[in-house]
C-alpha positions as CSV (number, residue, x, y, z in Angstrom):
1,M,109.6,3.1,19.4
2,E,107.2,0.4,18.5
3,T,108.4,-2.9,20.8
4,N,106.1,-5.8,20.3
5,G,107.2,-8.0,17.2
6,L,111.3,-7.8,18.5
7,I,112.1,-11.5,18.3
8,Y,110.9,-11.9,14.9
9,L,113.3,-9.0,14.0
10,I,115.8,-10.8,16.7
11,T,115.7,-14.5,14.6
12,D,115.9,-12.9,11.0
13,R,118.0,-14.6,9.2
14,D,120.3,-11.5,8.4
15,N,120.7,-10.2,11.9
16,L,121.7,-13.7,12.8
17,N,124.1,-14.1,10.0
18,N,125.4,-10.6,11.4
19,A,125.4,-11.7,15.1
20,F,127.4,-15.0,13.4
21,K,130.3,-13.1,11.8
22,R,130.4,-10.9,15.0
23,V,131.0,-13.6,17.2
24,R,133.4,-15.1,14.3
25,K,135.2,-11.8,14.7
26,N,135.6,-11.9,18.9
27,K,136.5,-15.1,18.8
28,G,137.1,-16.9,22.0
29,A,136.8,-20.5,23.7
30,A,133.8,-23.3,23.6
31,G,131.4,-23.4,26.3
32,V,130.0,-26.9,27.9
33,D,129.5,-28.1,24.7
34,A,132.4,-28.2,23.8
35,K,132.1,-27.0,20.2
36,D,134.5,-23.6,18.5
37,I,133.4,-21.3,16.1
38,E,133.7,-24.0,13.4
39,A,131.7,-27.1,14.8
40,T,129.2,-24.0,15.5
41,R,129.4,-22.9,12.2
42,Q,128.3,-26.8,10.9
43,Y,125.4,-26.9,14.2
44,L,124.0,-23.8,12.6
45,K,123.5,-24.6,8.7
46,E,122.1,-27.8,10.2
47,N,119.3,-26.7,12.8
48,K,119.0,-23.1,12.1
49,E,115.4,-23.5,11.3
50,K,114.5,-25.5,14.0
51,I,116.7,-23.4,16.8
52,T,114.7,-19.7,14.9
53,R,110.9,-21.8,15.6
54,Q,111.9,-22.9,19.2
55,I,113.0,-19.0,19.8
56,Q,110.1,-17.5,18.3
57,T,107.7,-20.0,20.2
58,G,109.8,-19.6,23.7
59,Q,110.7,-22.6,23.3
60,Y,114.5,-22.1,23.3
61,T,116.4,-23.3,26.5
62,P,120.0,-21.8,26.8
63,Q,122.6,-23.7,27.9
64,P,124.6,-23.4,31.5
65,V,127.6,-20.5,31.0
66,R,130.7,-22.3,31.9
67,R,133.1,-20.7,34.5
68,V,136.4,-19.5,33.8
69,E,138.1,-17.4,36.5
70,I,141.1,-14.7,35.5
71,P,143.5,-13.9,37.9
72,K,142.8,-9.6,38.5
73,G,146.2,-7.6,39.4
74,N,145.1,-7.8,43.5
75,G,145.5,-11.4,43.2
76,D,142.0,-12.2,43.6
77,T,140.1,-13.2,40.3
78,R,137.3,-12.3,37.6
79,K,135.1,-14.5,37.4
80,L,133.5,-15.0,33.9
81,G,130.8,-17.1,32.6
82,I,131.5,-18.3,29.5
83,P,128.1,-19.4,26.8
84,T,128.0,-21.5,24.2
85,V,129.0,-20.6,20.9
86,T,125.2,-20.6,19.8
87,D,124.3,-19.1,22.4
88,R,126.9,-16.2,22.2
89,V,124.9,-15.4,18.3
90,I,121.7,-15.4,19.6
91,Q,123.1,-13.2,22.5
92,Q,124.3,-10.8,19.4
93,A,121.3,-11.3,17.6
94,I,119.5,-9.9,20.9
95,V,122.4,-7.2,21.5
96,Q,122.2,-6.1,17.9
97,V,118.2,-5.5,17.6
98,L,118.0,-3.7,21.6
99,T,120.7,-1.5,21.2
100,P,119.1,1.0,18.8
101,I,116.1,1.2,20.8
102,I,117.5,1.7,24.3
103,D,121.0,3.0,24.5
104,P,119.7,6.5,22.7
105,I,118.5,6.5,26.3
106,F,121.3,6.2,28.4
107,S,123.1,9.3,30.1
108,E,125.6,11.2,28.3
109,Y,128.6,10.6,31.1
110,S,128.4,6.5,30.5
111,Y,130.9,5.4,28.6
112,G,131.2,2.0,28.9
113,F,130.4,-0.9,25.9
114,R,128.6,1.4,24.2
115,P,128.3,2.5,20.5
116,N,130.3,5.7,19.9
117,K,131.3,6.2,23.2
118,S,135.3,5.4,24.6
119,A,137.2,4.9,27.4
120,H,139.5,7.4,26.0
121,Q,136.6,10.5,25.9
122,A,135.8,9.5,29.7
123,I,139.0,10.1,30.5
124,A,138.8,13.6,28.4
125,Q,135.7,13.9,30.2
126,A,137.5,13.5,33.6
127,Q,140.0,16.1,32.8
128,T,137.4,18.4,31.7
129,Y,135.7,18.3,35.2
130,I,139.1,18.7,37.3
131,D,140.3,22.0,34.8
132,E,136.9,23.0,35.9
133,G,137.7,23.1,38.9
134,Y,136.1,20.0,40.7
135,K,139.4,18.7,42.3
136,C,138.6,15.9,44.8
137,V,136.7,12.4,43.3
138,V,134.3,10.2,44.9
139,D,135.7,6.6,43.3
140,M,132.6,4.4,43.9
141,D,133.5,1.1,43.7
142,L,130.9,-1.5,43.7
143,E,131.0,-5.1,45.2
144,K,130.8,-7.9,43.4
145,F,128.4,-6.3,40.6
146,F,127.9,-9.0,37.9
147,D,127.5,-11.5,40.5
148,R,125.0,-9.9,42.8
149,V,122.7,-7.9,40.4
150,Q,119.1,-9.3,41.1
151,H,117.0,-11.1,38.4
152,D,113.3,-9.4,39.0
153,K,115.0,-6.3,39.7
154,L,116.6,-6.0,36.6
155,M,114.3,-8.2,34.0
156,S,111.1,-5.1,35.8
157,L,114.0,-2.1,34.2
158,V,114.1,-4.3,31.1
159,A,110.2,-4.6,30.6
160,G,110.2,-0.1,31.0
161,Y,111.5,0.1,27.5
162,I,110.4,-3.4,25.7
163,K,107.4,-4.6,26.0
164,D,107.8,-7.6,23.4
165,K,107.2,-10.7,25.7
166,P,108.9,-13.6,23.7
167,T,111.8,-11.2,23.6
168,L,111.6,-10.9,27.9
169,K,111.1,-14.3,28.3
170,L,114.3,-15.3,26.4
171,I,116.8,-12.8,28.1
172,R,115.0,-14.1,31.7
173,K,116.4,-17.6,30.0
174,F,119.7,-16.4,29.7
175,L,119.8,-15.2,33.2
176,N,118.7,-18.0,34.8
177,A,120.6,-21.0,32.5
178,G,122.6,-21.1,35.9
179,I,126.8,-22.0,35.8
180,M,128.3,-25.5,35.2
181,I,131.5,-25.5,37.6
182,N,133.1,-28.9,37.8
183,G,129.9,-30.3,35.8
184,I,127.7,-29.1,38.3
185,V,125.0,-26.8,37.5
186,T,124.5,-24.4,40.1
187,H,121.5,-22.1,39.3
188,S,120.6,-17.7,41.0
189,H,118.1,-15.5,42.0
190,E,121.0,-13.4,40.9
191,G,124.1,-12.5,39.0
192,A,124.7,-11.5,35.5
193,P,127.4,-13.3,34.4
194,Q,130.7,-11.8,32.3
195,G,131.7,-13.6,29.5
196,G,128.5,-13.3,26.6
197,P,127.3,-9.9,24.9
198,L,124.1,-9.4,26.3
199,S,126.0,-8.5,29.9
200,P,127.0,-5.5,29.2
201,L,123.9,-4.0,28.1
202,L,122.0,-5.1,30.8
203,S,124.6,-3.8,32.9
204,N,124.4,-0.3,31.7
205,I,120.2,-0.7,31.7
206,L,120.2,-1.6,35.6
207,L,123.2,1.4,36.1
208,H,121.6,3.8,34.3
209,E,119.1,4.3,37.5
210,L,122.2,5.3,38.5
211,D,123.0,7.8,36.6
212,K,119.6,9.4,36.2
213,E,119.6,9.7,40.3
214,L,123.0,11.8,39.6
215,E,121.9,13.9,36.8
216,K,118.8,14.4,39.1
217,R,120.5,15.5,42.2
218,G,123.6,17.7,40.0
219,H,126.6,16.0,40.3
220,K,129.4,16.2,38.0
221,F,129.9,12.4,37.6
222,I,131.4,9.1,34.6
223,R,130.3,6.4,34.5
224,Y,132.2,3.1,32.5
225,A,130.6,0.2,33.3
226,D,130.3,-0.2,37.0
227,D,133.4,2.4,37.1
228,C,131.4,5.4,38.8
229,N,133.5,8.2,39.6
230,I,131.6,11.6,41.0
231,Y,133.6,14.8,40.8
232,V,133.0,17.6,43.6
233,K,134.9,20.4,44.7
234,S,135.4,19.4,48.1
235,L,136.7,16.4,50.2
236,K,133.5,17.0,52.7
237,A,131.2,17.0,49.6
238,G,133.0,14.6,48.0
239,E,131.9,12.5,51.7
240,R,128.5,14.0,51.8
241,V,127.8,12.7,47.7
242,K,129.6,9.2,48.6
243,L,127.1,8.5,51.9
244,G,124.1,9.8,49.5
245,M,125.1,7.3,46.7
246,T,126.0,4.2,49.0
247,T,122.5,4.3,50.2
248,F,121.5,4.7,46.6
249,I,123.2,2.2,45.7
250,E,122.2,-0.6,48.0
251,K,118.7,0.2,48.9
252,K,117.2,1.1,45.6
253,L,119.5,-0.9,43.2
254,K,120.3,-3.9,45.5
255,L,123.4,-3.9,45.3
256,K,126.4,-3.2,47.4
257,V,129.3,-0.9,47.6
258,N,133.1,-1.8,48.3
259,E,133.4,0.6,51.7
260,E,137.3,-1.2,51.2
261,K,138.1,0.0,47.7
262,T,135.2,2.9,47.5
263,A,137.1,6.6,48.6
264,V,137.6,10.1,48.3
265,G,140.2,11.8,47.4
266,K,142.5,13.9,45.0
267,P,142.5,12.9,41.5
268,S,146.3,11.8,41.6
269,A,145.3,9.6,44.5
270,R,143.0,7.6,42.2
271,I,143.0,5.4,39.5
272,F,140.1,5.7,37.1
273,L,140.5,3.7,33.4
274,G,144.2,2.6,34.8
275,V,145.2,6.0,34.8
276,S,145.6,9.0,37.0
277,F,145.2,12.8,36.8
278,Y,148.3,15.7,37.7
279,R,147.9,19.6,37.1
280,N,150.9,21.1,35.1
281,R,150.6,24.8,34.4
282,Q,147.2,25.0,34.8
283,Q,146.6,22.0,32.7
284,T,145.5,18.4,33.7
285,R,147.5,15.7,32.4
286,V,147.3,12.1,32.0
287,Y,149.9,10.1,33.7
288,V,149.9,6.2,33.6
289,P,150.9,4.9,37.4
290,K,153.0,2.2,38.3
291,K,150.3,-0.5,39.0
292,S,149.5,0.0,35.3
293,K,152.9,0.1,34.1
294,K,153.5,-2.8,36.2
295,K,151.0,-5.6,34.6
296,F,152.8,-4.3,30.9
297,E,155.9,-5.1,32.3
298,D,154.4,-8.5,33.9
299,K,153.5,-9.8,30.1
300,V,156.3,-8.7,28.0
301,R,158.2,-10.1,31.1
302,R,156.4,-13.2,30.3
303,L,156.6,-13.4,26.3
304,T,160.3,-13.0,26.1
305,N,161.4,-15.7,28.5
306,R,164.2,-17.0,27.3
307,N,163.3,-20.3,29.0
308,W,160.1,-20.2,26.8
309,S,161.2,-22.3,23.7
310,M,159.6,-19.8,21.1
311,R,159.8,-19.2,17.2
312,M,161.6,-15.2,17.2
313,D,158.5,-14.2,14.6
314,E,155.6,-15.8,17.2
315,R,157.5,-14.7,20.3
316,I,157.7,-10.7,18.1
317,K,154.1,-11.3,16.4
318,R,152.8,-12.1,20.4
319,L,155.2,-8.8,21.7
320,N,153.5,-6.9,18.0
321,Y,149.7,-7.1,19.9
322,L,150.7,-6.3,23.6
323,I,152.9,-3.5,22.1
324,Q,149.9,-2.7,19.8
325,G,147.0,-3.3,22.2
326,W,148.4,-1.4,25.7
327,G,150.4,1.7,22.6
328,N,147.6,2.6,21.5
329,Y,145.5,2.7,24.9
330,F,147.5,4.7,27.0
331,K,149.0,6.9,24.4
332,V,146.3,9.2,26.3
333,G,148.8,9.7,29.1
334,D,152.4,11.5,29.1
335,I,154.7,7.7,28.7
336,R,157.1,9.4,26.1
337,N,160.1,9.3,28.2
338,Y,159.1,5.3,29.5
339,A,157.8,4.1,25.9
340,I,161.4,5.4,25.1
341,K,162.9,2.9,27.8
342,M,160.9,-0.1,27.3
343,D,161.6,-0.6,23.8
344,A,164.9,-0.4,24.8
345,H,164.4,-2.6,27.5
346,I,162.4,-5.6,25.1
347,R,165.3,-5.3,22.6
348,R,167.5,-6.6,25.0
349,R,165.7,-8.9,26.4
350,L,165.4,-10.4,23.0
351,R,168.7,-10.1,22.1
352,A,168.9,-12.5,25.2
353,C,166.8,-14.7,23.5
354,R,168.2,-14.4,20.3
355,W,172.0,-15.1,21.8
356,K,170.5,-18.3,23.5
357,E,169.1,-19.5,20.5
358,W,172.5,-19.6,19.1
359,K,173.8,-22.1,21.6
360,K,176.7,-23.6,19.7
361,V,179.7,-21.5,19.7
362,S,180.0,-22.2,15.9
363,T,176.6,-20.9,15.5
364,K,177.3,-17.6,17.0
365,Y,180.8,-16.8,15.2
366,Y,178.8,-17.9,11.9
367,N,176.1,-15.4,12.7
368,L,177.5,-12.8,14.4
369,K,180.4,-12.4,11.4
370,K,176.8,-12.7,8.8
371,L,175.7,-9.4,11.2
372,G,179.1,-7.2,10.1
373,I,180.6,-8.5,13.2
374,R,184.5,-8.4,12.2
375,P,186.3,-11.8,12.6
376,N,188.1,-11.8,15.7
377,D,185.5,-9.5,17.7
378,A,182.8,-12.5,16.4
379,Y,185.2,-15.3,17.9
380,R,185.9,-13.5,21.1
381,M,182.1,-12.7,21.8
382,A,180.5,-16.7,20.7
383,N,183.6,-18.0,23.1
384,T,182.4,-15.8,26.0
385,R,181.6,-17.5,29.0
386,K,179.3,-14.9,30.8
387,G,175.3,-15.6,30.4
388,Y,172.6,-15.3,28.3
389,W,171.4,-11.6,30.1
390,H,174.8,-10.1,31.0
391,S,176.0,-11.1,26.7
392,S,173.0,-8.8,26.2
393,N,174.1,-6.0,27.0
394,N,177.6,-6.5,25.5
395,P,178.6,-4.3,22.2
396,I,179.1,-6.1,20.5
397,I,175.8,-8.1,20.8
398,D,174.0,-4.9,20.0
399,K,175.7,-3.5,16.9
400,A,174.9,-7.2,16.0
401,L,171.0,-7.1,17.3
402,N,170.5,-3.5,16.3
403,N,168.0,-1.2,15.8
404,K,167.9,-2.2,12.2
405,Y,168.2,-5.6,13.1
406,W,164.8,-5.9,15.0
407,E,163.0,-3.3,12.4
408,G,163.6,-6.0,10.3
409,Q,162.1,-9.0,12.1
410,N,158.8,-6.7,12.2
411,L,159.1,-5.7,16.1
412,K,156.8,-3.0,17.0
413,S,158.0,-0.1,18.8
414,L,156.3,1.2,21.9
415,S,157.1,4.9,21.6
416,L,156.0,4.9,17.9
417,V,152.7,3.7,18.7
418,T,152.2,6.0,21.7
419,L,153.3,9.4,19.4
420,K,150.8,11.6,19.8
421,P,149.8,13.7,16.3
């Protein structure tokens, strides 16, 4: 495909409008200019001609990204770089034009951040490999991938796909924009900060070189962004593949393999995209490991903390987002019994929150009677000296604040969300 003149497709009015709509839909925080979505909308409305001209003539300069650190489950942090909303719109406009050109070239076994590709498809492919007899996996982990991407190496690869110099110059400027930490801007010749729409596409361009090498060597593999698993038939073959691919990654791609996290083992002993695998009746099935469940449980515990003063409808709204998102993702696993157990646990924690909300004996008595509890039982329960958690498991409270009550409060059920067709 002819790629000269791409800068004019990127700055096309409809393309920019669609990019803004996408960024607004994704929400997200303001960058270093402190302009939120609405403030940026007004700014772009007043300055769109000027910004468009600057982009087309190569005079546009992106602002530094704002450093944000997100806690990871292992006690470490993931470093994100949040571009300004204006820069996110421009990056999204670039992605919308480049993706139809570049994405068809990528490997069919690359599943991350691509149209019509998903983590569920990657998990299904892993099941297929294991069913075919590939009983060992080389779990490759790239150390701080987004911090180590070399700009020159990346741009030489991008230039292999597109020839439009103004577009290449604009992408290079985003890479060189720098990071603002505590008001001080630092620049580097490596790194593609996570947080902007352009980073996933650029990472796939670089790691497509890894895919090509794996295909050339005839390996069975799955890659989701910088998470790469290679399936082999024996531990000995796995160690050989691990050594060979580590050499390629470090010498050819100039990236660092994390030796501590990269390992060869049975698929049941490794976690891939939050799940693991086991064999049952000649079939490979998916299970959700304790680590993934714990993350969910920690979030539930935080949202149902009765010491966190919050309206019940808001608490349930946030819980529903969590239940829907986690359930939709992990329903690929065998979690029916776990979902039923967690539904009961969530309802009990909410009963404790509701019991504390009622506070006064008179309020408790009135509400229990209103919910169908006999006056004598309501009076006895309202005057109990037992704590909130103990009371939440009392048969009287359980009857008053039963499953039907929480359905009426619009609480979602994890067991229904995860129900397989």
